Backbone as CSV, one residue per row, in Angstrom:
resi,resn,N_x,N_y,N_z,CA_x,CA_y,CA_z,C_x,C_y,C_z
1,MET,-36.312,-13.829,20.754,-36.329,-12.390,20.488,-37.385,-11.727,21.371
2,PRO,-36.995,-10.709,22.178,-37.951,-10.097,23.099,-39.056,-9.380,22.328
3,PRO,-40.281,-9.351,22.915,-41.387,-8.666,22.239,-41.134,-7.159,22.193
4,ASN,-41.769,-6.504,21.216,-41.638,-5.055,21.116,-42.282,-4.405,22.338
5,PRO,-41.644,-3.382,22.916,-42.246,-2.701,24.064,-43.534,-2.010,23.640
6,PRO,-44.514,-1.886,24.555,-45.771,-1.217,24.199,-45.522,0.232,23.815
7,ARG,-46.329,0.725,22.883,-46.190,2.101,22.410,-46.561,3.068,23.521
8,ASP,-45.759,4.068,23.712,-46.030,5.111,24.699,-47.255,5.897,24.250
9,PRO,-48.351,5.903,25.049,-49.561,6.637,24.640,-49.320,8.139,24.535
10,LEU,-48.233,8.613,25.147,-47.917,10.050,25.090,-46.836,10.348,24.060
11,ALA,-46.535,9.382,23.212,-45.499,9.594,22.190,-45.835,10.811,21.350
12,GLY,-44.803,11.630,21.103,-45.004,12.825,20.296,-45.437,14.041,21.096
13,HIS,-45.553,13.884,22.412,-45.941,14.986,23.281,-44.735,15.438,24.104
14,LEU,-44.841,16.624,24.666,-43.757,17.161,25.486,-43.370,16.170,26.577
15,GLY,-42.080,15.978,26.755,-41.582,15.033,27.741,-41.523,13.609,27.239
16,HIS,-42.046,13.376,26.040,-42.062,12.020,25.480,-41.592,12.034,24.029
17,LEU,-40.728,12.993,23.698,-40.239,13.118,22.328,-38.968,12.298,22.130
18,THR,-38.861,11.678,20.979,-37.598,11.037,20.600,-36.622,12.133,20.188
19,ILE,-35.356,11.780,20.038,-34.371,12.780,19.622,-34.729,13.390,18.257
20,PRO,-35.110,12.582,17.243,-35.509,13.176,15.960,-36.736,14.084,16.084
21,GLU,-37.681,13.697,16.945,-38.881,14.526,17.120,-38.533,15.857,17.779
22,GLN,-37.633,15.838,18.765,-37.199,17.076,19.410,-36.478,17.963,18.407
23,HIS,-35.663,17.371,17.556,-34.959,18.141,16.523,-35.959,18.781,15.559
24,ALA,-37.006,18.030,15.201,-38.032,18.561,14.297,-38.750,19.742,14.937
25,LEU,-39.064,19.636,16.224,-39.715,20.736,16.936,-38.812,21.959,16.966
26,ASP,-37.533,21.766,17.311,-36.590,22.890,17.377,-36.436,23.562,16.011
27,LYS,-36.349,22.757,14.969,-36.163,23.327,13.631,-37.421,24.046,13.165
28,PHE,-38.575,23.488,13.461,-39.855,24.119,13.110,-39.950,25.490,13.773
29,LYS,-39.622,25.530,15.056,-39.670,26.793,15.790,-38.655,27.791,15.216
30,GLN,-37.482,27.288,14.869,-36.446,28.143,14.294,-36.909,28.747,12.959
31,GLN,-37.573,27.950,12.140,-38.095,28.463,10.875,-39.075,29.608,11.098
32,LEU,-39.967,29.439,12.049,-40.957,30.482,12.339,-40.276,31.736,12.883
33,GLN,-39.257,31.542,13.706,-38.516,32.689,14.239,-37.799,33.443,13.121
34,GLU,-37.200,32.703,12.198,-36.494,33.341,11.086,-37.449,34.096,10.176
35,GLU,-38.678,33.616,10.072,-39.693,34.304,9.267,-40.344,35.450,10.041
36,LYS,-39.976,35.565,11.323,-40.538,36.587,12.212,-42.058,36.436,12.351
37,THR,-42.513,35.196,12.336,-43.938,34.919,12.534,-44.196,34.171,13.841
38,TYR,-43.121,33.906,14.587,-43.259,33.157,15.829,-43.655,34.089,16.959
39,VAL,-44.790,33.791,17.611,-45.284,34.581,18.743,-45.370,33.637,19.940
40,PRO,-44.400,33.698,20.860,-44.326,32.717,21.956,-45.616,32.545,22.741
41,GLU,-46.317,33.661,23.045,-47.523,33.541,23.855,-48.674,32.872,23.099
42,LYS,-48.586,32.804,21.782,-49.611,32.131,20.984,-49.157,30.764,20.482
43,HIS,-47.865,30.656,20.192,-47.339,29.458,19.543,-46.492,28.639,20.516
44,ASP,-47.132,28.096,21.540,-46.364,27.290,22.493,-46.029,25.938,21.872
45,ASP,-45.158,25.193,22.550,-44.699,23.921,22.007,-45.850,22.934,21.802
46,ALA,-46.843,22.976,22.699,-47.974,22.050,22.574,-48.715,22.268,21.255
47,LEU,-48.880,23.537,20.880,-49.550,23.849,19.608,-48.717,23.383,18.420
48,LEU,-47.417,23.701,18.443,-46.551,23.303,17.335,-46.524,21.786,17.191
49,LEU,-46.540,21.080,18.312,-46.499,19.620,18.266,-47.787,19.020,17.710
50,ARG,-48.915,19.716,17.858,-50.156,19.239,17.239,-49.975,19.089,15.734
51,PHE,-49.366,20.129,15.130,-49.181,20.116,13.685,-48.105,19.110,13.281
52,LEU,-47.058,18.999,14.076,-46.018,18.018,13.774,-46.554,16.593,13.840
53,ARG,-47.343,16.287,14.855,-47.906,14.937,14.961,-48.875,14.654,13.818
54,ALA,-49.643,15.688,13.436,-50.614,15.504,12.353,-49.937,15.143,11.043
55,ARG,-48.687,15.553,10.901,-47.942,15.245,9.672,-46.760,14.325,9.953
56,LYS,-46.896,13.556,11.057,-45.901,12.534,11.413,-44.475,13.081,11.434
57,PHE,-44.333,14.302,11.912,-43.049,14.983,12.100,-42.287,15.166,10.785
58,ASP,-43.014,15.148,9.684,-42.434,15.491,8.384,-42.437,17.018,8.296
59,LEU,-41.269,17.645,8.409,-41.185,19.088,8.552,-41.753,19.860,7.355
60,PRO,-41.403,19.505,6.104,-41.993,20.242,4.974,-43.518,20.160,4.944
61,LYS,-44.074,18.986,5.224,-45.530,18.844,5.230,-46.150,19.619,6.394
62,THR,-45.456,19.606,7.535,-45.940,20.351,8.694,-45.947,21.844,8.399
63,LYS,-44.883,22.330,7.776,-44.784,23.762,7.470,-45.879,24.177,6.490
64,LEU,-46.173,23.335,5.511,-47.244,23.648,4.566,-48.589,23.720,5.284
65,MET,-48.830,22.763,6.179,-50.079,22.767,6.943,-50.170,24.015,7.815
66,TRP,-49.064,24.382,8.445,-49.015,25.557,9.310,-49.269,26.839,8.514
67,ASP,-48.648,26.952,7.352,-48.834,28.152,6.517,-50.291,28.281,6.071
68,ASN,-50.913,27.164,5.722,-52.322,27.187,5.335,-53.199,27.589,6.517
69,TYR,-52.813,27.127,7.690,-53.539,27.470,8.923,-53.464,28.965,9.205
70,GLN,-52.275,29.547,9.091,-52.111,30.973,9.344,-52.858,31.816,8.310
71,LYS,-52.814,31.388,7.050,-53.538,32.096,5.993,-55.036,32.056,6.257
72,TRP,-55.524,30.879,6.646,-56.952,30.725,6.954,-57.359,31.609,8.123
73,ARG,-56.544,31.684,9.164,-56.874,32.516,10.324,-57.017,33.978,9.917
74,GLN,-56.149,34.437,9.055,-56.238,35.822,8.597,-57.490,36.043,7.762
75,GLU,-57.760,35.113,6.847,-58.916,35.258,5.965,-60.234,35.232,6.741
76,GLU,-60.302,34.415,7.772,-61.538,34.269,8.541,-61.604,35.222,9.734
77,GLY,-60.518,35.964,9.996,-60.507,36.858,11.150,-60.671,36.096,12.458
78,VAL,-59.989,34.970,12.571,-60.185,34.073,13.710,-59.815,34.723,15.042
79,ASP,-58.828,35.608,15.046,-58.425,36.245,16.301,-59.552,37.055,16.932
80,GLU,-60.543,37.401,16.140,-61.667,38.194,16.649,-62.867,37.324,17.030
81,LEU,-62.734,36.011,16.901,-63.904,35.138,17.070,-63.940,34.376,18.391
82,LEU,-62.965,34.594,19.262,-62.925,33.835,20.512,-64.250,33.942,21.259
83,HIS,-64.764,35.151,21.389,-66.043,35.360,22.070,-67.046,35.965,21.084
84,PHE,-67.253,35.257,19.993,-68.195,35.682,18.959,-69.599,35.804,19.551
85,ASP,-70.214,36.960,19.353,-71.546,37.216,19.892,-72.587,36.458,19.066
86,PHE,-73.300,35.558,19.699,-74.254,34.703,18.983,-75.562,34.647,19.776
87,PRO,-76.312,35.756,19.784,-77.533,35.817,20.606,-78.623,34.859,20.161
88,GLU,-78.535,34.352,18.923,-79.558,33.430,18.447,-79.343,31.997,18.932
89,ALA,-78.351,31.788,19.790,-78.014,30.433,20.248,-79.202,29.625,20.774
90,PRO,-80.069,30.196,21.636,-81.190,29.384,22.143,-82.104,28.862,21.042
91,GLU,-82.354,29.674,20.014,-83.203,29.227,18.911,-82.461,28.229,18.024
92,VAL,-81.187,28.499,17.780,-80.387,27.597,16.956,-80.302,26.216,17.606
93,MET,-80.223,26.182,18.929,-80.094,24.912,19.642,-81.280,23.983,19.370
94,LYS,-82.443,24.557,19.060,-83.624,23.736,18.789,-83.461,22.922,17.506
95,TYR,-82.731,23.485,16.535,-82.625,22.858,15.229,-81.217,22.361,14.922
96,TYR,-80.297,22.578,15.853,-78.942,22.046,15.691,-78.243,22.022,17.050
97,PRO,-78.603,21.055,17.912,-77.966,20.980,19.227,-76.496,20.575,19.094
98,GLN,-75.604,21.443,19.538,-74.171,21.135,19.604,-73.588,21.939,20.753
99,TYR,-72.915,21.276,21.680,-72.475,21.982,22.875,-71.419,21.176,23.628
100,TYR,-70.636,21.888,24.451,-69.695,21.258,25.374,-70.382,21.105,26.720
101,HIS,-70.140,19.976,27.366,-70.809,19.724,28.636,-69.943,18.868,29.556
102,LYS,-69.336,19.504,30.547,-68.544,18.836,31.579,-67.397,18.018,30.976
103,THR,-66.923,17.014,31.702,-65.715,16.285,31.274,-65.892,14.778,31.432
104,ASP,-65.029,14.024,30.728,-65.063,12.569,30.852,-64.134,12.119,31.977
105,LYS,-63.925,10.822,32.127,-63.128,10.296,33.239,-61.642,10.614,33.107
106,ASP,-61.201,10.989,31.919,-59.815,11.374,31.715,-59.638,12.889,31.737
107,GLY,-60.718,13.609,32.071,-60.633,15.060,32.172,-60.911,15.798,30.871
108,ARG,-61.203,15.083,29.792,-61.452,15.743,28.515,-62.801,16.453,28.511
109,PRO,-62.893,17.647,27.932,-64.204,18.263,27.718,-65.045,17.365,26.816
110,VAL,-66.304,17.214,27.169,-67.223,16.401,26.372,-67.985,17.307,25.407
111,TYR,-67.930,16.952,24.123,-68.642,17.712,23.092,-69.752,16.839,22.535
112,ILE,-70.965,17.392,22.473,-72.138,16.648,22.026,-72.756,17.344,20.823
113,GLU,-73.054,16.556,19.804,-73.704,17.094,18.611,-74.793,16.123,18.183
114,GLN,-76.008,16.668,17.990,-77.148,15.844,17.599,-77.495,16.163,16.147
115,LEU,-76.833,15.451,15.249,-76.962,15.725,13.826,-78.363,15.409,13.314
116,GLY,-79.040,14.473,13.975,-80.388,14.104,13.546,-81.386,15.231,13.683
117,LYS,-81.088,16.220,14.507,-81.996,17.360,14.694,-81.625,18.554,13.817
118,LEU,-80.543,18.411,13.035,-80.098,19.519,12.191,-81.109,19.768,11.070
119,ASP,-81.619,21.000,11.036,-82.586,21.411,10.013,-82.114,22.737,9.437
120,LEU,-81.377,22.676,8.324,-80.792,23.887,7.756,-81.850,24.869,7.266
121,LYS,-82.972,24.367,6.772,-84.018,25.276,6.274,-84.564,26.143,7.395
122,LYS,-84.811,25.542,8.542,-85.307,26.314,9.682,-84.206,27.216,10.246
123,LEU,-82.968,26.727,10.210,-81.865,27.553,10.695,-81.698,28.808,9.847
124,GLU,-81.976,28.682,8.539,-81.826,29.837,7.649,-82.810,30.950,7.974
125,THR,-83.876,30.634,8.696,-84.824,31.676,9.117,-84.365,32.358,10.403
126,ILE,-83.352,31.771,11.041,-82.862,32.286,12.326,-81.497,32.947,12.190
127,THR,-80.629,32.342,11.381,-79.254,32.819,11.246,-78.768,32.512,9.839
128,THR,-77.475,32.672,9.600,-76.898,32.377,8.288,-75.839,31.294,8.431
129,GLN,-75.498,30.634,7.326,-74.453,29.614,7.389,-73.102,30.229,7.740
130,ASP,-72.903,31.491,7.331,-71.649,32.155,7.683,-71.548,32.359,9.190
131,ARG,-72.654,32.755,9.824,-72.640,32.944,11.276,-72.512,31.595,11.990
132,LEU,-73.121,30.556,11.429,-72.957,29.224,12.012,-71.497,28.799,11.967
133,LYS,-70.837,29.098,10.853,-69.427,28.740,10.727,-68.584,29.532,11.720
134,LYS,-68.872,30.814,11.858,-68.129,31.642,12.824,-68.329,31.128,14.237
135,ARG,-69.533,30.709,14.557,-69.784,30.190,15.887,-69.028,28.873,16.095
136,PHE,-68.981,28.047,15.048,-68.256,26.788,15.120,-66.777,27.042,15.385
137,ILE,-66.194,28.003,14.686,-64.784,28.364,14.895,-64.597,28.915,16.299
138,SER,-65.534,29.745,16.745,-65.462,30.316,18.088,-65.425,29.223,19.149
139,GLN,-66.240,28.180,18.948,-66.252,27.072,19.904,-64.904,26.369,19.945
140,TYR,-64.266,26.220,18.787,-62.934,25.606,18.755,-61.922,26.486,19.487
141,GLU,-61.994,27.793,19.269,-61.066,28.713,19.931,-61.250,28.679,21.447
142,GLN,-62.498,28.631,21.894,-62.757,28.531,23.327,-62.270,27.199,23.878
143,PHE,-62.431,26.151,23.082,-61.945,24.831,23.492,-60.440,24.871,23.744
144,ILE,-59.687,25.469,22.819,-58.223,25.516,22.937,-57.778,26.442,24.058
145,HIS,-58.359,27.637,24.124,-57.838,28.683,25.003,-58.503,28.743,26.383
146,GLU,-59.666,28.132,26.540,-60.368,28.217,27.819,-60.713,26.845,28.398
147,ARG,-61.335,25.992,27.602,-61.791,24.710,28.144,-60.628,23.781,28.488
148,LEU,-59.673,23.642,27.583,-58.548,22.748,27.865,-57.718,23.207,29.061
149,PRO,-57.349,24.498,29.159,-56.591,24.928,30.349,-57.351,24.693,31.651
150,ALA,-58.668,24.943,31.642,-59.461,24.741,32.856,-59.538,23.263,33.215
151,ALA,-59.736,22.412,32.206,-59.795,20.972,32.452,-58.453,20.450,32.948
152,SER,-57.363,20.969,32.383,-56.025,20.549,32.801,-55.771,20.892,34.261
153,LYS,-56.229,22.055,34.665,-56.020,22.498,36.051,-56.733,21.578,37.033
154,VAL,-57.914,21.109,36.668,-58.692,20.244,37.560,-58.017,18.896,37.749
155,VAL,-57.522,18.290,36.653,-56.960,16.932,36.758,-55.472,16.928,37.086
156,GLY,-54.826,18.065,36.972,-53.424,18.148,37.354,-52.444,17.688,36.296
157,HIS,-52.887,17.537,35.073,-51.981,17.231,33.962,-52.574,17.833,32.689
158,GLU,-51.757,17.894,31.645,-52.222,18.503,30.406,-53.332,17.677,29.757
159,VAL,-54.440,18.332,29.474,-55.520,17.739,28.695,-55.496,18.437,27.342
160,GLU,-55.398,17.669,26.267,-55.234,18.266,24.946,-56.315,17.893,23.949
161,THR,-57.257,17.038,24.369,-58.243,16.551,23.413,-59.644,16.542,24.019
162,SER,-60.621,16.264,23.165,-62.014,16.215,23.591,-62.550,14.793,23.524
163,CYS,-63.702,14.600,24.134,-64.475,13.365,24.008,-65.786,13.757,23.334
164,THR,-66.003,13.252,22.123,-67.147,13.679,21.316,-68.218,12.602,21.239
165,ILE,-69.463,13.043,21.355,-70.624,12.180,21.112,-71.372,12.769,19.925
166,LEU,-71.439,12.024,18.835,-72.205,12.434,17.670,-73.436,11.537,17.592
167,ASP,-74.602,12.135,17.846,-75.847,11.383,17.900,-76.548,11.452,16.537
168,LEU,-76.723,10.287,15.916,-77.359,10.231,14.591,-78.822,9.797,14.671
169,ASN,-79.392,9.825,15.860,-80.788,9.447,16.008,-81.669,10.340,15.127
170,GLY,-82.426,9.722,14.227,-83.309,10.483,13.349,-82.701,10.859,12.015
171,VAL,-81.442,10.511,11.799,-80.789,10.873,10.537,-81.183,9.866,9.458
172,SER,-81.644,10.388,8.334,-81.922,9.550,7.171,-80.909,9.877,6.086
173,LEU,-80.786,9.000,5.095,-79.860,9.277,3.995,-80.225,10.571,3.290
174,ARG,-81.516,10.800,3.094,-81.951,12.029,2.430,-81.547,13.253,3.244
175,GLN,-81.740,13.178,4.558,-81.374,14.314,5.408,-79.874,14.551,5.362
176,PHE,-79.102,13.447,5.382,-77.661,13.623,5.351,-77.205,14.312,4.071
177,TYR,-77.754,13.906,2.943,-77.353,14.527,1.681,-77.721,16.005,1.648
178,ASN,-78.779,16.379,2.388,-79.175,17.785,2.440,-78.186,18.634,3.237
179,VAL,-77.496,18.017,4.185,-76.614,18.784,5.075,-75.141,18.416,4.896
180,LYS,-74.847,17.512,3.940,-73.482,16.998,3.848,-72.461,18.083,3.549
181,ASP,-72.834,19.116,2.775,-71.870,20.177,2.459,-71.451,20.917,3.720
182,TYR,-72.430,21.217,4.577,-72.102,21.901,5.832,-71.266,20.992,6.734
183,VAL,-71.633,19.713,6.801,-70.890,18.769,7.633,-69.450,18.643,7.140
184,MET,-69.261,18.565,5.826,-67.923,18.444,5.263,-67.093,19.697,5.555
185,THR,-67.737,20.871,5.494,-67.032,22.129,5.766,-66.514,22.157,7.196
186,THR,-67.373,21.804,8.151,-66.958,21.836,9.557,-65.916,20.751,9.845
187,ALA,-66.067,19.580,9.206,-65.087,18.515,9.406,-63.716,18.946,8.894
188,ALA,-63.698,19.656,7.765,-62.430,20.123,7.188,-61.770,21.151,8.098
189,ILE,-62.559,22.028,8.712,-62.004,23.025,9.634,-61.309,22.325,10.798
190,GLY,-61.973,21.347,11.373,-61.383,20.644,12.506,-60.117,19.903,12.130
191,GLN,-60.136,19.202,11.015,-58.996,18.379,10.633,-57.813,19.206,10.152
192,ASN,-58.080,20.277,9.409,-56.999,21.056,8.798,-56.421,22.131,9.715
193,TYR,-57.245,22.688,10.595,-56.802,23.853,11.358,-56.761,23.635,12.877
194,TYR,-57.366,22.548,13.349,-57.305,22.215,14.775,-56.947,20.735,14.900
195,PRO,-55.773,20.350,14.381,-55.409,18.932,14.368,-55.140,18.374,15.761
196,GLU,-55.251,17.063,15.863,-54.891,16.347,17.091,-55.706,16.796,18.300
197,CYS,-56.973,17.149,18.069,-57.848,17.555,19.179,-58.829,16.452,19.570
198,MET,-58.861,15.380,18.801,-59.804,14.303,19.057,-59.174,13.238,19.948
199,GLY,-59.813,12.993,21.084,-59.341,11.947,21.969,-60.209,10.714,21.863
200,LYS,-61.491,10.887,22.126,-62.495,9.834,21.988,-63.611,10.375,21.099
201,PHE,-64.177,9.487,20.258,-65.248,9.921,19.363,-66.242,8.768,19.231
202,TYR,-67.464,9.022,19.731,-68.510,8.004,19.688,-69.623,8.458,18.750
203,ILE,-69.906,7.672,17.729,-71.062,7.907,16.872,-72.140,6.941,17.337
204,ILE,-73.212,7.488,17.912,-74.250,6.634,18.486,-75.527,6.694,17.642
205,ASN,-76.370,5.695,17.845,-77.635,5.592,17.107,-77.413,5.618,15.599
206,ALA,-76.339,4.983,15.168,-76.043,4.939,13.731,-77.111,4.107,13.024
207,PRO,-77.804,4.681,12.035,-78.858,3.940,11.348,-78.290,2.795,10.512
208,TYR,-79.175,1.912,10.099,-78.785,0.716,9.356,-78.007,1.066,8.089
209,LEU,-78.407,2.137,7.425,-77.785,2.517,6.161,-76.596,3.466,6.342
210,PHE,-76.140,3.605,7.583,-75.043,4.552,7.823,-73.760,4.139,7.116
211,SER,-73.622,2.864,6.823,-72.404,2.417,6.140,-72.220,3.157,4.820
212,GLY,-73.334,3.473,4.145,-73.244,4.242,2.902,-72.779,5.651,3.138
213,VAL,-73.277,6.262,4.211,-72.858,7.617,4.572,-71.386,7.621,4.979
214,TRP,-71.006,6.621,5.770,-69.623,6.524,6.247,-68.646,6.390,5.082
215,ALA,-69.083,5.701,4.041,-68.227,5.532,2.867,-67.931,6.877,2.202
216,ILE,-68.847,7.836,2.360,-68.642,9.179,1.800,-67.735,10.010,2.704
217,ILE,-67.959,9.902,4.001,-67.212,10.725,4.964,-65.778,10.239,5.137
218,LYS,-65.603,8.931,5.216,-64.317,8.349,5.590,-63.134,8.837,4.756
219,PRO,-63.255,8.970,3.419,-62.105,9.436,2.637,-61.648,10.852,2.975
220,TRP,-62.533,11.629,3.608,-62.181,13.003,3.990,-61.337,13.041,5.254
221,LEU,-61.286,11.914,5.954,-60.601,11.871,7.236,-59.285,11.120,7.115
222,ASP,-58.284,11.551,7.912,-57.021,10.819,7.880,-57.147,9.545,8.721
223,GLU,-56.206,8.626,8.536,-56.303,7.310,9.167,-56.232,7.386,10.684
224,VAL,-55.499,8.377,11.212,-55.404,8.535,12.663,-56.766,8.905,13.236
225,THR,-57.472,9.800,12.545,-58.807,10.217,12.978,-59.774,9.043,12.925
226,VAL,-59.762,8.309,11.829,-60.672,7.178,11.649,-60.488,6.154,12.763
227,ALA,-59.248,5.936,13.181,-58.952,4.934,14.206,-59.545,5.299,15.565
228,LYS,-59.849,6.570,15.790,-60.373,7.020,17.082,-61.899,7.003,17.147
229,ILE,-62.544,6.682,16.035,-64.001,6.746,15.952,-64.617,5.375,16.223
230,GLN,-65.565,5.348,17.148,-66.288,4.123,17.465,-67.746,4.304,17.048
231,ILE,-68.227,3.447,16.158,-69.587,3.547,15.640,-70.470,2.542,16.356
232,ILE,-71.581,3.045,16.914,-72.475,2.218,17.725,-73.885,2.345,17.162
233,SER,-74.527,1.199,16.886,-75.862,1.237,16.290,-76.944,1.591,17.300
234,SER,-76.665,1.395,18.585,-77.634,1.696,19.637,-77.295,3.033,20.291
235,SER,-77.962,3.307,21.421,-77.686,4.547,22.154,-76.300,4.525,22.782
236,GLY,-75.744,3.329,22.952,-74.391,3.220,23.486,-74.257,3.643,24.929
237,LYS,-75.352,3.598,25.684,-75.337,4.078,27.066,-74.213,3.444,27.887
238,ASP,-74.131,2.127,27.851,-73.132,1.436,28.677,-71.712,1.809,28.253
239,ILE,-71.492,1.947,26.956,-70.165,2.313,26.458,-69.822,3.743,26.867
240,LEU,-70.790,4.649,26.751,-70.550,6.040,27.128,-70.235,6.151,28.617
241,LEU,-70.950,5.377,29.430,-70.742,5.458,30.872,-69.420,4.850,31.314
242,GLN,-68.802,4.052,30.467,-67.449,3.576,30.774,-66.441,4.712,30.691
243,GLN,-66.756,5.736,29.895,-65.828,6.838,29.668,-66.244,8.129,30.346
244,ILE,-67.538,8.306,30.586,-68.050,9.566,31.135,-68.778,9.304,32.445
245,PRO,-68.426,10.030,33.513,-69.132,9.836,34.788,-70.635,10.050,34.615
246,LYS,-71.421,9.238,35.285,-72.872,9.296,35.131,-73.413,10.680,35.467
247,GLU,-72.795,11.324,36.473,-73.263,12.655,36.884,-72.904,13.732,35.874
248,ASN,-72.012,13.420,34.928,-71.614,14.388,33.915,-72.323,14.192,32.577
249,LEU,-72.916,13.008,32.385,-73.566,12.699,31.114,-75.035,13.118,31.165
250,PRO,-75.493,13.931,30.181,-76.906,14.338,30.165,-77.841,13.132,30.204
251,LYS,-78.971,13.321,30.850,-79.902,12.224,31.073,-80.377,11.587,29.773
252,GLU,-80.523,12.377,28.715,-81.036,11.826,27.458,-80.053,10.839,26.820
253,PHE,-78.811,10.825,27.304,-77.822,9.880,26.786,-77.513,8.765,27.783
254,GLY,-78.311,8.693,28.846,-78.149,7.612,29.808,-77.495,8.005,31.111
255,GLY,-77.175,9.299,31.277,-76.569,9.768,32.516,-77.597,10.300,33.491
256,ASP,-77.127,11.002,34.506,-78.005,11.561,35.537,-78.132,13.069,35.448
257,CYS,-77.332,13.726,34.592,-77.273,15.185,34.620,-78.510,15.820,33.993
258,GLU,-79.101,16.721,34.740,-80.209,17.549,34.262,-79.927,18.985,34.707
259,CYS,-79.180,19.705,33.900,-78.811,21.071,34.276,-80.054,21.944,34.376
260,PRO,-80.144,22.751,35.436,-81.297,23.649,35.577,-81.182,24.836,34.619
261,GLY,-82.282,25.531,34.482,-82.265,26.738,33.671,-82.727,26.498,32.254
262,PRO,-83.018,27.585,31.529,-83.479,27.477,30.143,-82.457,26.754,29.268
263,GLY,-82.930,25.805,28.483,-82.035,25.089,27.580,-81.351,23.904,28.200
264,GLY,-81.478,23.739,29.534,-80.890,22.591,30.211,-79.409,22.435,29.955
265,CYS,-78.964,21.200,29.785,-77.540,20.918,29.594,-76.991,21.597,28.348
266,GLY,-77.808,21.698,27.306,-77.334,22.248,26.039,-76.883,23.687,26.099
267,LEU,-77.482,24.474,26.984,-77.130,25.891,27.083,-76.432,26.234,28.398
268,SER,-76.138,25.228,29.213,-75.562,25.498,30.531,-74.084,25.863,30.481
269,ASN,-73.373,25.373,29.446,-71.918,25.534,29.368,-71.247,25.010,30.634
270,ALA,-71.830,23.962,31.200,-71.323,23.417,32.461,-69.962,22.766,32.268
271,GLY,-69.069,23.047,33.196,-67.729,22.485,33.150,-66.775,23.355,33.937
272,PRO,-65.563,22.902,34.164,-64.598,23.669,34.963,-64.211,24.991,34.332
273,TRP,-64.515,25.187,33.058,-64.226,26.458,32.375,-65.266,27.529,32.689
274,ASN,-66.350,27.142,33.331,-67.432,28.076,33.634,-67.527,28.222,35.144
275,THR,-67.129,29.368,35.666,-67.096,29.556,37.120,-68.481,29.493,37.731
276,VAL,-69.524,29.758,36.931,-70.889,29.719,37.457,-71.331,28.286,37.680
277,THR,-70.943,27.378,36.771,-71.406,25.993,36.862,-70.343,25.022,37.329
278,ALA,-69.125,25.503,37.549,-68.024,24.583,37.873,-68.311,23.764,39.122
279,THR,-69.025,24.342,40.079,-69.290,23.621,41.319,-70.236,22.453,41.105
280,SER,-70.938,22.430,39.944,-71.878,21.343,39.713,-71.254,20.178,38.955
281,THR,-69.995,20.336,38.555,-69.343,19.234,37.847,-68.874,18.191,38.846
282,ALA,-68.542,17.033,38.318,-68.050,15.964,39.193,-66.723,16.370,39.801
283,PRO,-66.335,15.766,40.930,-65.011,16.017,41.498,-63.935,15.617,40.503
284,ALA,-62.696,15.768,40.917,-61.586,15.406,40.031,-61.875,14.061,39.384
285,PRO,-61.845,14.000,38.039,-62.225,12.777,37.331,-61.418,11.562,37.774
286,VAL,-62.106,10.409,37.810,-61.439,9.144,38.090,-60.910,8.629,36.768
287,PRO,-59.590,8.503,36.605,-59.044,8.114,35.303,-59.557,6.758,34.838
288,SER,-59.802,6.655,33.539,-60.134,5.358,32.963,-58.836,4.562,32.859
289,GLN,-58.939,3.293,32.490,-57.753,2.447,32.429,-56.764,2.947,31.395
290,GLN,-57.232,3.790,30.447,-56.347,4.243,29.386,-55.695,5.585,29.713
291,GLN,-55.914,6.100,30.891,-55.369,7.392,31.302,-53.846,7.308,31.488
292,PRO,-53.050,8.322,31.152,-53.482,9.482,30.383,-53.257,9.263,28.889
293,ILE,-54.278,9.554,28.100,-54.132,9.487,26.653,-54.635,10.805,26.075
294,PRO,-53.757,11.715,25.688,-54.191,13.023,25.238,-54.657,13.037,23.795
295,SER,-54.443,11.988,23.056,-54.856,12.011,21.659,-55.308,10.635,21.219
């Protein structure tokens, strides 16, 4: 009996749909058209397929997820948050570094978050949790509408996901419990309203007791998300450099990049989406052995 053929890494994406998957996409689109909620310039096939893949092409479950997404967008005024004005960013960065910085070897935007530096008490003297949430949503909107298209143009194929580095250096169990509500809120936003955006996810400097924290977080995540997460007890420099060009990885994580200007890499917004810094990014990324894998 011949072995099963290897799974297509692009399965469920445009150009790689099975007949049932194509039928599900057509019917999903037809439902939205009949409800007069379909807006072609906003609801392209790539977006609809994100939700279909997240629910394994189960149309009723996909429609429920989509309806919740649309309701949430209205409630949060998401259409107005693409370029949310956040002048406190330089101060916030001191107590909660989170930023996009250049791309990995597969062309994905790299997102970095240093949870160990998160200090909600100090942040409350600078901004509010509501503004932090709005900024978080704004970053997702920019990722979808600006960063991904720019990254796709550079590599010459569709880029649909990010490469995330979550640095837990300095995180204690007590600190995690102090910020877990905020972390859970942001995790829920990503999973429920921006599905299928995770390509690579590295948790570095995981403390010895992180297994207890992971036991709390893991049930909130679906199995597809969990499978993409790699937990590393060390800085993971060698592992990160297998996926991210050295010239694109900030020096504090083992790379060579030291962006000039106030705030360095954290405030540079360096990447092909930024015309001011685009010339400082690496040339067209050299694909890793797993290229192309959009999810």
